[in-house]
C-alpha positions, -999 to +999 in steps of 0.1 A: +055+271-264+070+260-230+101+278-222+108+262-190+104+224-191+085+206-164+104+184-140+095+148-150+117+131-124+087+131-100+072+102-122+102+079-117+103+086-080+067+078-075+073+047-096+102+038-073+081+044-040+052+021-058+076-005-065+086-008-028+050-007-019+044-036-040+074-054-027+062-050+011+028-064+002+044-095-013+066-099+018+037-095+041+019-122+021+049-145+026+051-136+061+014-148+066+019-180+046+051-191+064+053-176+099+087-193+102+102-165+081+087-140+100+117-120+114+134-121+081+101-107+063+098-080+091+133-070+086+129-068+047+095-049+049+112-025+074+141-020+047+115-012+020+095+011+043+129+031+051+137+033+012+103+046+005+103+069+034+136+084+021+123+088-016+092+104-003+113+131+017+132+135-015+101+143-035+088+169-009+122+185-010+123+184-046+089+203-048+104+235-032+134+232-055+115+227-088+100+256-107+077+239-131+063+206-115+046+182-138+011+187-118+000+208-088+024+207-058-005+201-035-012+168-054+024+158-054+026+162-018-009+142-014+001+114-036+035+110-019+017+107+016-009+083+003+018+060-011+038+063+021+006+057+043+002+023+027+039+011+032+037+025+068+004+004+075+020-027+059+051-021+082+029-018+109+010-050+104+044-069+099+057-056+133+027-063+151+029-100+138+063-100+153+052-085+187+024-112+189+049-140+181+029-155+154+040-190+146+012-207+128-002-198+094-036-183+094-060-190+064-079-158+065-049-135+069-033-153+039-063-146+017-067-111+031-029-101+021-033-119-011-060-092-020-035-064-005-009-080-028-030-076-058-041-039-049-004-030-043+006-044-079-023-024-092-008+007-077+025-001-090+011-007-125-011+022-123+015+047-112+039+036-139+010+045-163-001+076-146+002+098-177-022+076-194-060+087-183-076+054-192-050+034-174-055+055-143-093+053-144-090+013-150-066+010-122-088+033-099-120+009-108-099-023-101-085-009-068-123-001-055-132-038-067-102-051-047-114-031-015-147-044-017-133-080-022-110-073+008-138-059+028-158-092+023-128-112+033-124-093+064-158-095+075-157-133+070-125-135+088-137-117+119-170-138+118-151-170+118-124-158+146-151-148+171-171-179+163-144-205+165-115-193+186-120-200+222-086-182+234-091-145+241-055-136+234-056-154+200-086-133+190-069-102+202-038-108+183-058-118+148-084-091+153-055-066+153-038-081+122-069-082+103-078-046+110-043-032+100-042-054+067-077-041+059-065-004+067-038-009+043-063-021+017-086+009+023-054+032+019-048+015-014-083+026-026-074+061-014-042+061-035-065+052-066-086+081-058-056+103-055-043+093-091-077+097-107-080+132-091-045+142-106-055+124-140-089+142-142-073+179-134-044+173-160-066+157-188 
């Protein structure tokens, strides 16, 4: 019999971070589809990043105030950090797009950011079901497949960029944006691995 209940509020807080992660990825995709909305999207992404950052700080502070956590404190810290890292990368990508004054849509960035959108939504869905080992396993597998899909898109985009773009500055801009979007996708897979590890430990 457990006399001291575990603090389940952590699950709700992770769900709130994941919802902002998914929202920021969707906004980045919209930014690449329609650069005319760039400034608005960058501001919206920054707002979501700030909200997620605040919730992440609340999670870390809550660890110190909670006697019995739903799973290991180290794992709570790692998951919070992994989710926050994805949003930071998305925010960094958006800010670079603004710095580079992107004005025209780029087909490959639209495709790559769409894969990122699906990965972010998968994270949101998996976090919402993280008490279900099968849902976590399936989500982790899906994130691996999406990372592989994104990797293929990334390499095709880079090959096309260096083969067809004669302007050096444009190559520098888009290489950086492809790199950062791919980094965010890689970090999504890391989130899936953290979720899987937590699930296996607590099965």
